[in-house]
N, C-alpha and C positions, 0 to 999 in steps of 0.2 A: 364551512368548517368554522367552529367557534375558536376563540382565543385559547380556551382551556384544552381543546382537542389537539390544536397544533403544538402547544407546549408539551403535552403528554407524548405526542409523536416524536418531537425533537429529543426529549429526555429518554425515550425508550430505545433509540438507536445507539448501539455501542459496537465496539470492535469485537467480532466473534472470531475465536481462534481454534475452533474445531467444527467442521461441517459434516452433515450427513451426505451420503453419495447421491441422494435423490436429485434428479435433474430439475432445473427451473424450466417450465414450459416455454416454448418459443413465443407464444402469444403474450405471456406475462412479461418476458424480456422486452418485447416490442412496446408494451404499455409503459414500462419503466423508462425506456429510451424516449418515448413520446413525451413523458413528463420532463425528462432532463432537457429537452430542447426548449422548454419554457424559461430556462435560466437567462438572465440578462448578459449582454456581451458588449465589449468596447466597439462602438459604432456598428453593432450587429455583425461583426466580422467573423464570429465563431472560429477563432484561431486555434482550434483543437480538433482532435479526432480520437476515436477509440478503436482498439482491437479487442475482440472478444473470442476466447477459445473455450471450447467444450469438448467433451468426450475424448477421442484419441489425440486430438491436437493439444488439448489441455494436459493430457498425460505426458506427451512428448516434451512439452514445455516444463513440466515439473521435473522430469528427469534431467533436462538440459540445465536448468537453473541450479539444481542440487549439485550437479557435477561442477559447475563453475564455482559455487559456494565452497565446495570441499577443497578446491585448489588453493583457496585463500586462508585455510585454517591456521597455517603456521604464522601468518601475519596477525590474525585475530588473537592468537595465543601469545603474541609479542615475542616470538622466538628470535634469537639473535641472527641477523643476516637474512631474515625471511623476506623482507621487501626486495632486497637485491636479487635474491633467487627468483622471486616472482617476475621481476623485470627481465632477467636473463632468459627465463623459460618462455617469455611471451604470454604469461598468464595474468597480467594485470587486468582488472575490470575494464571493459570497453564501453561503459555507459556514457551518455551524452553529458552528464553532470557528475561532479565529484561527490558521490554519496558518502565517501569516507572522510570528507572534510570535517574538522573539529567543530563542535558546537561553540557558539559565542559564550563567553564566560558568564554572562548574566542569564543565559538560557540553559546552560549545562546542568545546574541543580535540578531542574524539572525533568530533564531526560534521565538523570541518575535515579531520581525518586520513582519514576514510573517503571524503570527497569528493575529496581530493587523490589518494588511492590509486586510486580509480576512474578519474579523468580521466587520471592518469599511465598507467594500464593501457590506456586507449583512445587514448593519444597526443594528447590535447587540451590545448593550452597555455592558461594562465590568461586570456590576453588574447584568445583566439579565441572571441568571443561567438557567432559563427554556429555553430560546432561544438558549443559548450556548449548553445545553444538547441536544436539538433537532438537532442542526447542527452537533454535534459530533456523535450522534446516526446514522446519515445518512452515516457516514463512515462505521459503522458496517453493514449497509444495502447495501454496495458497491454502494451507490448512485443510486440504482435501476438498475444497469447494468445487462444485460442478462447473462453475463459470470462473475463468481467470480473465481479468480485464486489464488493459494497459491504456494509459492516458498519454497522448502525444500532443505537443504544442508547437506552434509555428515559430521558428527562430527569428523571423523578421518582425515580430510584434511583441518582443519581450520588453519589460516584465509583464505587460498587460495580458499576454496570452496565458501566462501561468495563473494570473488572477481569475481570468474567465474560466479556465479549466477547473479551478477550485470551486467556483460558484456552481458550475455545472455538475461536478462530482458530488457535492453535498446535496444538490437537488435530486440527483440520481439515487443517492443513499436513502434520502427521506422517502422518495417514492417507493423504493424497494421495501422499506420497512412498512409503509402503508399497505403494501400488497403482501405482507407476511414473509418477505425475503430479507435475510440478514446479510451483513457486509463487513468488510475490513479493508482499509487501505494497506498497501504493501509497498512501502517505499524501497525496501531492499531490492526489489526487482529492477529498479532503475539503475542499479550498479552495472548491469550487463545488457548490452544491446543485441549481441549476436544471436541468442536464442529466439528473440522476437523476429529479427530479420529473416531467420530461416523458415518462419511459418507465415509471415505476412508481407505483402508488398506495401512498403511505407514510402510516401513521397519524400524526396531528398530534403525538403525544408522543415521536416517535422522531427522533433526531439522527444525522447522518452523521459517523462518526469516522474511517473509513479505507476505502480500496478495496483490492482484491487481484487477482492474476492467477493462473489455473490453466491448465496445458497441458503440452506436451512441449518440453523444451529443444532448441534448435537447436545446431549445431556452431560457432556464431559465437564468436570469441575472447573477447567480453565475458563469456561464461558461465564463463570460467576464473578470473574475479576472485573473491576471497574476502575478506570483511571480517574484521578481527580479532575474535576471540571472547574477550573478557577474562573472568577468573574472576568469579563472583558476589561482589559487595562485601559484606563482613560488618562489622557494627558492633562496635567494640572494647568489651569489657566494662569496667565501672568498677572501679577498683582499690580 
């Protein structure tokens, strides 16, 4: 592979937010996973694992995650007393990490900018809660992708397990793109652990850090959206 072809591949991968129902062939998934194992890892420990759901299992997970998401709508709408009611009803998210934690102040503007850009692209007004809920609900459905993936990391090798998982996942995404398969990370799925545990046997030491989707992009306008890709930030040398 030439430098130009790799640069083109890296630039061509983007987060797809609407997928065709066409399945990804098993042999193609195997090839993508074989490429993902080439990613480097801390002392070659590979402190991560994947769970992949297709067909009926993926559909059950979509339904389960949407149900959990809908339980939290009052909190997301910032209704008075909503968090207390969520606690009292036992419906707080049961994820391994606090996905609802606030963004650091220096990173918050970037999160706001990408959210505003996406909603503007979709024509969804800020006050249109129903449309925003529908758009967010699609995340829980993996945007209709035929493959729902979940990334789990070993709690005993943090934060390096998260680093290794990120390297592996980007390798997986680039391999998928090279094979004509599109992708999207789905951080929202890490808010809930119960639906995953109902479908997979996960070792006790592994924690859910993100989900992702694999499949083939549809022609829907949402897939024309592109987030800003800022240059890698470099620390200034001391004078």
